[in-house]
Backbone as numpy.savetxt, mean C-alpha at the origin, in Angstrom:
# Nx Ny Nz CAx CAy CAz Cx Cy Cz
8.86 -21.02 6.32 9.54 -19.41 6.59 8.23 -18.07 6.35
7.99 -16.99 7.00 6.88 -16.26 6.42 7.39 -15.24 5.61
7.09 -14.49 4.62 7.10 -13.75 3.96 7.96 -12.15 4.42
8.98 -11.52 4.00 9.47 -10.55 4.56 8.58 -9.48 4.87
9.00 -9.02 5.70 7.78 -7.84 6.19 8.30 -6.20 4.86
6.64 -5.87 5.37 7.10 -5.14 3.86 5.67 -3.59 4.72
6.29 -2.45 4.90 6.32 -1.09 5.18 5.92 -0.38 4.07
5.32 0.38 3.79 4.78 1.13 2.80 3.81 2.11 3.62
4.69 3.86 3.16 3.73 4.78 3.61 2.73 5.57 2.84
2.14 5.78 3.10 0.92 6.68 2.16 0.83 7.91 2.33
1.66 8.91 1.12 1.24 10.20 2.27 0.06 11.10 1.58
-0.65 10.42 0.53 -1.69 11.18 0.39 -1.90 12.62 -0.61
-2.85 13.29 -0.17 -2.11 14.96 -0.74 -1.77 15.65 0.17
-0.69 15.30 0.70 0.70 15.72 2.11 1.64 15.74 1.21
2.67 16.89 1.13 4.11 17.16 1.32 4.26 18.06 0.12
5.57 18.90 0.54 6.05 19.89 -0.84 7.57 19.23 -0.56
8.01 20.42 -1.40 10.04 19.92 -1.14 10.39 19.90 0.04
10.05 20.74 1.03 10.47 21.03 2.63 10.19 19.81 2.95
9.68 19.29 2.91 8.64 17.80 3.65 9.73 16.87 3.32
10.60 16.79 2.73 11.64 15.31 1.99 12.06 15.72 2.66
12.86 16.37 4.18 14.01 16.22 4.77 13.04 15.07 5.97
11.38 14.98 6.11 11.39 13.60 6.61 11.53 12.78 6.03
11.47 12.09 4.03 11.62 11.04 3.87 13.30 10.67 4.10
14.07 12.11 4.20 15.32 11.61 4.27 15.89 10.31 5.50
15.08 11.37 6.50 14.91 10.84 8.23 14.56 9.45 8.00
13.31 9.01 7.77 12.79 7.67 7.36 13.76 6.85 6.62
14.73 7.51 5.45 15.22 6.73 5.03 16.52 6.23 5.34
17.11 7.38 6.24 18.42 6.75 7.44 18.00 5.89 7.92
16.87 6.24 8.85 16.74 5.20 10.29 15.67 3.86 9.48
15.59 3.34 8.01 15.24 2.38 7.66 16.19 1.63 7.78
17.60 2.10 7.22 18.78 1.02 7.39 19.16 0.31 7.93
18.65 1.14 9.52 18.72 0.36 11.06 17.90 -1.15 10.83
17.13 -1.06 9.77 16.00 -2.69 10.01 15.78 -3.26 8.56
17.37 -4.00 8.50 17.55 -4.35 6.49 16.94 -4.98 6.40
15.86 -5.75 7.72 15.26 -7.33 7.23 13.53 -6.49 6.76
13.65 -5.14 6.45 12.21 -5.35 6.41 11.85 -4.07 4.86
11.42 -4.81 4.37 11.13 -3.61 3.07 10.34 -2.32 3.19
10.86 -1.29 3.08 10.41 0.26 3.51 10.14 0.74 1.53
8.89 1.49 1.86 8.87 2.29 0.50 8.05 3.63 1.13
8.19 5.08 0.02 6.92 5.68 0.38 6.68 6.15 -0.76
5.21 5.94 -0.67 4.19 6.50 -1.78 4.11 7.85 -1.76
4.31 9.15 -2.54 4.83 10.34 -2.51 3.52 10.95 -3.45
2.96 12.14 -3.26 2.64 12.75 -4.43 3.38 13.14 -5.74
2.49 12.87 -7.07 3.17 12.51 -8.24 3.83 13.72 -8.34
3.64 14.98 -7.85 4.86 15.44 -7.85 6.30 15.89 -7.67
6.34 14.70 -6.16 7.49 14.79 -5.71 8.42 13.04 -5.86
7.79 13.10 -6.77 8.51 11.45 -7.39 9.67 11.78 -7.33
10.13 12.17 -8.42 11.51 12.52 -8.88 12.26 13.38 -7.64
11.85 14.14 -7.30 12.46 15.16 -5.68 12.87 13.50 -4.97
11.86 12.98 -4.53 11.94 11.91 -3.81 12.94 11.07 -3.94
13.49 10.56 -4.78 14.48 9.11 -5.94 15.53 9.97 -5.48
15.60 11.27 -5.94 17.32 11.77 -5.83 17.27 12.23 -4.17
16.61 12.78 -3.75 16.73 13.15 -2.06 17.13 11.96 -1.61
16.57 10.49 -1.19 16.75 9.77 -1.10 17.03 8.01 -1.36
17.89 8.39 -2.05 18.70 7.11 -2.47 18.44 5.75 -1.49
18.37 4.73 -2.35 18.02 3.31 -1.61 17.01 3.17 -0.86
16.02 4.24 -0.76 14.38 3.87 0.01 13.24 3.88 -1.53
12.88 3.04 -1.66 11.32 2.92 -2.24 10.83 3.65 -2.31
10.56 4.68 -3.61 9.56 6.01 -3.93 9.01 5.11 -4.65
7.18 5.37 -4.42 6.48 4.95 -5.41 5.14 6.26 -5.55
4.49 6.06 -6.65 3.15 6.65 -6.52 1.97 6.47 -6.12
0.85 7.05 -6.06 0.01 6.44 -5.10 -1.27 6.30 -6.43
-1.20 6.18 -7.65 -2.16 6.15 -8.58 -1.51 5.90 -9.64
-2.31 4.94 -10.86 -1.45 5.42 -12.17 -2.62 4.78 -13.07
-2.63 5.57 -14.35 -3.53 5.15 -15.38 -3.38 4.07 -15.75
-4.46 3.64 -16.61 -4.12 2.10 -17.13 -3.54 2.33 -18.48
-3.50 3.72 -19.15 -2.92 3.98 -20.64 -1.88 3.93 -20.77
-0.81 3.23 -21.70 0.24 3.91 -21.75 0.38 5.44 -22.21
-0.23 6.19 -22.85 -0.25 7.87 -23.26 -1.63 7.92 -23.42
-1.87 9.65 -23.77 -3.31 9.56 -24.72 -3.48 10.99 -24.13
-4.93 11.36 -24.28 -5.66 12.45 -24.26 -6.71 11.98 -22.43
-5.50 12.04 -21.58 -6.23 12.08 -20.08 -5.83 13.10 -19.08
-5.84 14.42 -19.38 -5.33 15.17 -18.30 -5.70 15.36 -17.00
-4.26 15.28 -16.18 -4.37 15.54 -14.81 -3.65 14.28 -14.35
-4.20 13.07 -15.71 -3.17 11.51 -15.07 -1.84 11.45 -15.43
-1.63 10.52 -14.36 0.09 10.07 -14.79 -0.16 8.62 -15.03
0.86 8.22 -16.43 1.04 6.94 -16.86 2.13 6.22 -16.02
2.02 5.07 -16.04 3.05 3.97 -15.34 4.63 4.40 -16.06
4.62 4.69 -17.19 6.22 4.99 -17.84 6.26 5.97 -17.36
5.11 7.14 -16.87 5.93 8.82 -16.35 6.99 8.01 -14.89
5.87 7.37 -13.78 6.57 7.19 -13.01 8.04 6.92 -12.69
8.02 5.66 -13.95 9.05 4.86 -13.76 10.10 5.74 -14.47
10.04 6.76 -15.02 11.15 7.85 -15.57 11.46 8.50 -14.65
10.43 8.73 -13.37 10.81 9.35 -12.47 11.61 8.76 -11.41
11.81 7.79 -11.00 12.89 6.78 -10.52 11.24 5.84 -9.63
9.83 6.23 -9.70 9.35 4.91 -8.71 9.99 4.08 -9.45
9.51 2.85 -7.77 9.53 1.68 -8.30 8.42 0.89 -7.97
7.19 1.33 -7.49 5.53 1.38 -7.64 5.08 1.78 -7.00
3.70 1.55 -7.50 2.66 2.33 -7.26 1.52 1.49 -6.49
0.51 2.62 -5.71 -0.91 1.76 -4.94 -1.78 1.65 -6.54
-2.82 1.02 -6.65 -4.26 1.27 -6.97 -5.32 0.89 -6.29
-6.30 1.06 -6.63 -7.57 0.68 -6.19 -7.79 1.50 -4.75
-6.95 2.44 -3.75 -7.43 2.81 -2.73 -9.20 3.32 -3.04
-9.27 2.72 -1.27 -11.02 3.27 -1.34 -10.98 4.68 -1.50
-10.14 5.54 -1.45 -10.22 6.72 -1.45 -10.62 7.40 -2.52
-9.78 6.58 -4.07 -10.09 7.14 -5.22 -11.36 5.80 -5.78
-11.42 4.52 -4.99 -12.82 4.16 -5.52 -13.94 5.10 -5.20
-14.20 5.39 -3.86 -15.67 6.41 -3.54 -15.38 7.43 -4.70
-14.30 8.41 -4.00 -14.32 9.96 -4.58 -13.99 9.76 -5.91
-13.46 9.30 -6.65 -13.04 8.93 -8.13 -14.26 8.23 -8.94
-14.82 7.27 -8.13 -15.78 6.01 -8.26 -15.01 5.35 -9.72
-13.75 4.95 -8.92 -13.59 3.63 -9.96 -13.89 2.09 -9.40
-14.04 1.74 -10.65 -14.40 -0.04 -10.54 -13.25 -1.04 -10.55
-13.89 -1.74 -10.32 -12.53 -2.87 -9.56 -11.80 -3.54 -11.33
-13.26 -3.28 -12.26 -11.89 -3.60 -13.41 -11.10 -2.65 -13.66
-11.30 -1.14 -13.62 -10.72 0.41 -13.84 -9.39 -0.24 -12.66
-8.99 -0.83 -11.78 -8.00 -1.06 -10.81 -7.29 -2.04 -11.58
-7.79 -3.04 -11.73 -7.64 -4.46 -12.41 -6.73 -3.54 -13.53
-7.36 -2.85 -14.37 -6.34 -2.69 -15.85 -5.28 -1.49 -15.28
-5.63 -0.38 -14.06 -4.99 0.06 -13.93 -3.37 -0.97 -13.22
-3.60 -2.07 -12.45 -2.60 -2.87 -11.38 -1.48 -3.93 -12.77
-2.67 -4.05 -13.83 -1.38 -4.58 -14.89 -1.09 -3.49 -15.61
-1.31 -2.98 -16.14 -0.19 -1.82 -17.08 1.25 -1.15 -16.28
0.64 -0.81 -14.72 1.74 -1.06 -13.77 2.82 -2.00 -13.99
2.65 -3.43 -13.28 3.27 -4.29 -14.18 3.77 -4.55 -14.78
2.92 -4.57 -16.01 3.97 -4.57 -17.57 5.05 -3.42 -17.27
4.54 -1.99 -16.48 6.06 -1.58 -16.86 6.77 -1.52 -16.21
6.57 -2.32 -14.94 7.96 -2.59 -14.39 7.68 -2.30 -12.72
6.58 -1.88 -12.49 6.41 -1.21 -11.19 5.72 -2.16 -10.36
6.42 -2.07 -8.97 5.80 -3.39 -8.19 4.46 -2.48 -7.95
3.28 -3.27 -7.34 1.78 -3.12 -6.89 1.74 -2.80 -5.34
0.78 -2.07 -5.14 0.44 -2.53 -3.57 -1.26 -2.33 -3.91
-2.25 -3.38 -4.01 -3.69 -3.32 -4.94 -4.66 -3.23 -3.27
-4.98 -1.96 -3.23 -5.75 -2.09 -1.97 -7.21 -2.86 -2.14
-7.75 -3.03 -1.22 -9.26 -3.22 -0.99 -9.89 -3.42 0.21
-11.37 -3.33 0.91 -12.09 -3.23 2.04 -13.33 -2.34 1.65
-13.83 -2.98 2.88 -15.62 -2.81 3.09 -15.62 -1.54 4.30
-16.77 -0.98 4.00 -17.39 -0.14 4.00 -18.20 -0.41 5.69
-18.24 0.48 7.00 -18.86 0.08 8.49 -19.91 -0.66 8.04
-21.06 -0.12 6.62 -21.90 -0.56 6.52 -22.01 -2.16 6.43
-20.54 -2.36 4.98 -21.02 -4.17 4.94 -20.82 -4.71 6.32
-19.57 -3.99 7.07 -19.00 -5.26 8.18 -20.50 -5.18 9.13
-20.78 -4.11 9.39 -21.97 -4.36 10.34 -22.91 -5.40 9.63
-23.30 -5.51 8.50 -24.20 -6.44 7.94 -23.63 -7.76 7.87
-22.70 -7.74 8.41 -21.97 -9.23 8.11 -21.75 -9.81 6.96
-21.01 -8.95 5.98 -20.60 -9.21 4.66 -19.69 -8.70 4.35
-18.81 -8.20 5.52 -17.47 -7.71 5.05 -16.50 -9.09 4.10
-16.60 -10.52 5.03 -15.63 -11.47 4.09 -16.07 -11.47 2.69
-17.37 -11.42 2.42 -17.69 -12.11 0.63 -17.76 -10.32 0.09
-17.82 -9.50 0.49 -17.62 -7.89 -0.42 -16.05 -7.80 -0.56
-15.33 -8.03 0.57 -13.65 -7.84 0.54 -12.90 -8.92 -0.57
-13.46 -10.32 -0.49 -13.28 -11.36 -1.09 -13.64 -10.94 -2.70
-14.97 -10.93 -3.14 -15.20 -10.55 -4.43 -14.49 -9.07 -4.94
-14.29 -8.31 -4.32 -13.95 -6.99 -4.75 -12.11 -7.20 -5.51
-11.48 -8.55 -4.22 -9.78 -8.73 -4.68 -10.07 -9.76 -5.95
-11.56 -10.34 -6.02 -11.31 -11.24 -7.19 -11.55 -10.54 -8.42
-12.28 -9.14 -8.41 -12.84 -8.34 -9.43 -11.40 -7.51 -9.89
-10.35 -7.07 -8.57 -9.22 -6.21 -8.91 -7.92 -6.84 -9.68
-7.88 -8.27 -8.84 -6.47 -8.80 -9.54 -5.95 -8.94 -10.94
-4.86 -8.41 -11.09 -4.66 -8.29 -12.61 -4.23 -10.00 -12.91
-4.13 -10.10 -13.94 -4.11 -11.80 -14.52 -2.75 -11.78 -14.70
-2.46 -13.24 -14.05 -1.07 -13.80 -14.06 -0.42 -13.55 -15.09
1.09 -13.30 -14.51 1.77 -13.82 -15.93 2.33 -11.91 -16.08
2.00 -11.46 -15.15 2.04 -9.92 -15.79 3.93 -9.63 -15.45
5.40 -10.71 -15.05 6.25 -10.29 -15.51 6.64 -10.17 -13.91
7.66 -9.75 -14.15 9.10 -9.86 -12.38 8.24 -9.23 -11.48
7.68 -8.25 -11.75 7.36 -7.14 -10.68 6.78 -8.12 -9.45
6.61 -7.45 -8.15 6.20 -8.02 -7.04 4.70 -7.11 -7.05
3.68 -8.04 -6.51 1.85 -7.61 -5.77 1.97 -7.74 -4.52
1.48 -6.70 -4.19 1.09 -7.08 -2.73 -0.17 -6.67 -2.33
-1.27 -7.20 -1.60 -2.70 -7.07 -1.04 -2.37 -6.40 0.13
-3.48 -5.19 -0.11 -3.71 -4.00 1.47 -4.84 -4.18 1.62
-5.18 -4.75 2.73 -6.69 -4.87 3.47 -6.52 -3.59 4.44
-7.89 -2.31 3.99 -7.71 -1.22 4.99 -9.30 -1.55 4.51
-9.85 -1.59 5.83 -11.41 -1.53 6.19 -11.45 -0.05 6.18
-12.56 0.84 5.33 -12.85 1.93 5.24 -13.05 2.74 6.14
-13.64 2.06 7.19 -14.18 2.72 8.28 -12.88 2.62 9.38
-11.97 2.17 9.26 -10.66 2.56 10.14 -9.51 3.36 9.33
-9.81 3.86 7.87 -8.53 4.87 7.58 -8.86 5.80 8.16
-8.14 6.78 9.17 -8.20 8.21 9.40 -8.38 8.17 10.30
-8.86 7.10 11.03 -10.32 7.24 12.02 -9.50 6.83 13.40
-8.88 6.50 13.62 -8.45 6.11 14.78 -8.75 4.56 15.47
-9.96 4.39 14.52 -10.62 3.02 15.06 -9.45 2.21 14.12
-9.34 0.71 14.71 -8.59 -1.01 13.69 -9.20 -1.77 14.37
-9.22 -2.62 13.11 -10.34 -3.71 13.09 -9.34 -4.21 14.80
-9.86 -5.07 14.73 -9.56 -5.92 15.97 -8.24 -6.86 15.05
-7.62 -7.47 16.26 -6.41 -8.49 15.44 -7.07 -10.18 15.09
-8.53 -10.47 15.81 -8.72 -11.28 15.37 -9.81 -11.17 13.91
-10.42 -10.13 13.74 -10.84 -9.20 12.58 -9.75 -9.75 11.15
-9.10 -8.75 11.79 -7.68 -8.74 10.51 -7.20 -10.27 10.17
-7.00 -11.34 11.10 -6.41 -12.76 11.01 -7.27 -13.20 9.88
-9.13 -12.87 10.56 -9.89 -13.61 9.42 -9.97 -13.25 7.82
-9.57 -12.20 7.70 -9.56 -11.32 6.86 -8.74 -11.63 5.84
-7.32 -11.68 6.71 -6.37 -12.03 5.98 -5.95 -13.56 5.37
-6.37 -14.36 6.17 -6.77 -15.70 6.01 -7.76 -16.15 4.51
-8.87 -15.48 4.79 -9.44 -15.07 3.39 -8.99 -14.82 2.16
-8.37 -13.82 2.49 -7.87 -13.14 1.22 -6.23 -14.05 0.39
-5.68 -14.42 1.96 -4.44 -15.61 1.65 -4.86 -16.79 0.75
-6.80 -17.17 0.77 -6.76 -18.31 -0.07 -7.10 -18.13 -1.32
-7.06 -17.16 -1.69 -7.37 -16.11 -3.03 -5.74 -16.45 -3.53
-5.22 -15.28 -3.31 -3.63 -15.13 -3.31 -2.65 -15.87 -3.32
-2.31 -17.00 -2.42 -1.75 -17.92 -2.22 -0.44 -17.56 -1.39
0.51 -18.70 -0.98 1.31 -18.15 -0.05 2.45 -16.97 -0.52
2.84 -16.74 -1.64 3.77 -15.72 -2.47 3.64 -14.70 -2.47
2.50 -14.33 -2.08 2.19 -12.32 -1.89 1.84 -11.84 -0.76
2.16 -11.01 -0.30 2.14 -10.24 0.83 1.32 -9.28 0.86
0.67 -9.84 2.04 -1.20 -9.12 2.42 -0.27 -7.68 3.79
-1.09 -6.76 3.16 -0.66 -5.63 4.36 -2.12 -5.34 4.84
-2.08 -5.04 6.24 -3.01 -4.11 7.00 -2.78 -2.66 6.91
-4.04 -2.06 6.61 -3.77 -0.57 6.87 -5.25 -0.20 7.33
-4.87 0.78 8.09 -5.84 1.76 9.00 -5.52 2.24 9.89
-5.00 3.12 10.14 -4.75 3.74 11.30 -4.11 2.89 12.07
-2.62 2.44 11.61 -2.10 1.75 12.29 -0.59 2.96 12.68
-0.22 2.55 14.04 0.79 3.73 14.84 1.14 2.57 15.34
2.51 3.60 16.23 3.58 3.09 17.26 2.50 2.22 17.63
1.52 2.43 18.64 0.90 1.87 19.82 0.56 0.35 19.24
-0.29 0.51 17.76 -0.70 -1.05 17.56 0.02 -1.69 17.20
1.29 -1.33 16.06 1.77 -2.00 15.42 2.20 -3.25 15.41
3.10 -3.47 16.47 3.55 -4.67 16.90 2.02 -5.56 17.62
1.38 -5.44 17.72 0.38 -6.42 17.69 -0.20 -6.57 16.16
-0.37 -6.02 15.73 -0.66 -6.39 13.95 0.25 -7.17 13.06
1.46 -6.85 13.78 2.35 -7.93 12.84 2.20 -9.23 14.06
2.35 -9.29 14.50 2.37 -10.74 15.15 0.90 -11.55 15.00
0.07 -10.61 14.20 -0.99 -11.39 13.84 -0.89 -12.19 12.96
-1.39 -13.72 12.49 -1.11 -14.20 11.46 -1.49 -14.17 10.47
-0.61 -13.88 9.28 -1.14 -13.83 7.78 -0.74 -12.19 7.57
-0.34 -11.14 8.21 -0.31 -10.24 8.21 1.45 -10.30 8.03
1.63 -9.56 6.75 3.04 -9.43 6.21 3.82 -7.94 6.21
2.94 -7.08 7.03 3.28 -5.57 6.52 1.86 -4.79 6.74
2.31 -3.49 6.69 1.50 -2.67 6.61 1.23 -1.07 5.56
0.22 -0.78 5.11 0.19 0.16 4.47 -0.43 1.52 5.75
0.60 2.48 5.57 0.25 3.10 6.67 0.42 4.81 5.84
-1.12 5.80 6.69 -1.17 6.84 6.16 -0.84 7.57 6.93
-1.57 8.61 7.83 -0.94 9.85 8.29 0.75 9.79 9.43
0.57 8.59 9.86 1.48 8.10 10.71 3.13 7.73 9.94
2.52 7.76 8.68 4.06 7.64 7.80 4.69 9.31 7.09
4.02 10.23 8.05 4.48 11.73 7.32 5.28 12.28 7.91
5.97 11.57 9.36 6.86 12.13 10.06 7.66 10.92 10.64
8.97 10.94 10.49 9.87 9.98 10.75 9.71 9.59 12.03
9.69 10.21 13.24 9.33 10.09 14.90 8.07 9.30 14.93
7.12 9.25 13.79 5.61 8.40 13.95 6.30 7.04 12.90
7.12 7.22 11.58 6.66 6.16 11.12 7.96 4.79 11.15
9.19 5.57 11.93 10.03 4.62 12.38 10.06 3.70 13.42
9.09 4.03 14.54 8.41 2.69 15.16 7.81 1.44 14.62
6.97 2.36 13.51 5.80 0.84 12.77 6.93 -0.17 11.97
8.49 0.40 11.79 9.03 -0.29 11.13 9.45 -1.07 11.72
9.92 -0.69 13.07 11.21 -1.11 14.41 9.92 -2.49 14.73
8.91 -1.97 14.69 8.03 -3.19 15.38 7.61 -4.25 14.20
7.90 -3.65 12.88 8.02 -4.83 12.11 9.67 -5.84 12.07
10.50 -5.23 11.77 11.65 -6.14 12.04 11.32 -6.81 13.00
10.98 -6.54 14.17 10.84 -7.28 15.37 10.10 -8.34 15.44
9.22 -8.69 14.36 8.48 -9.70 13.83 9.18 -10.36 12.66
9.74 -10.11 12.00 10.86 -10.72 10.70 11.70 -12.13 11.03
C-alpha cells in the first residue's frame, strides 16, 4: 500500500491577518478529503493566529533556527514555533539556500533541532537549470540530500522530502513526469519506503493529477497556488483521487 498523500502549501512572504479567510476556506474544504494530509506553512507572524483561526488544519513555519535560543536576531526557534501552535516546518528551501547561503550542514542541524522539539519536517532539495542541463541533476540532488538528512532516531515526528527543481519554482515550468519519477526513485533509494517524497515546482490544478499519478510521488509542496482556496483545493482533490 502506498503512503498517504500529503499536500503542503508554502505561503512564502505573503499573507496578513485578512488572508486568513483563505486559510479558513482551505481548512473547511480539506475536511472533505480525509484521506489526504493537508498543511499550510505561513509567515512566522501568522502561525499563532492561523492555528487559532483554522483548528484542525496543520499549520507550519517556513524555517527554523538550529539553536534552542540565543543571540540570533530575527530568527525563530523550534520551541517558539511549537509554542505558537505549529506542527511542522520547512527547512532547506532553495530560496534560503541561495539567498541566505544556507549550507546542507546548516539545513541538517535545523532539521534535527525541529524533530527534537516535536515538529514534523519538510526537507527541500533540488537542482538548478545549469545542473540539469549538464546532466548532473541526479548526482547533485542525491548528494545534497545525503548532506542534509538528519541523523535517524530523532523521535516520533515525521520527515518528508520535497524535491523542488529550482528552475521550476514559480516559473510555470514543470519537470516532466519521467524526470520526476527518475528523481523520486533515486531519492527513495536513499530514504526508504517509510518517508514521503513530495514534488514542488509550479504545481497547480491543471498538472496535479498527472504528478500525483507518477510513481514515488507522495504529495506536493505548493507555492503560489496555495495562497487561495480556489487554486489550492483542486490540488488536494487531485491527491485524494490518487490515495
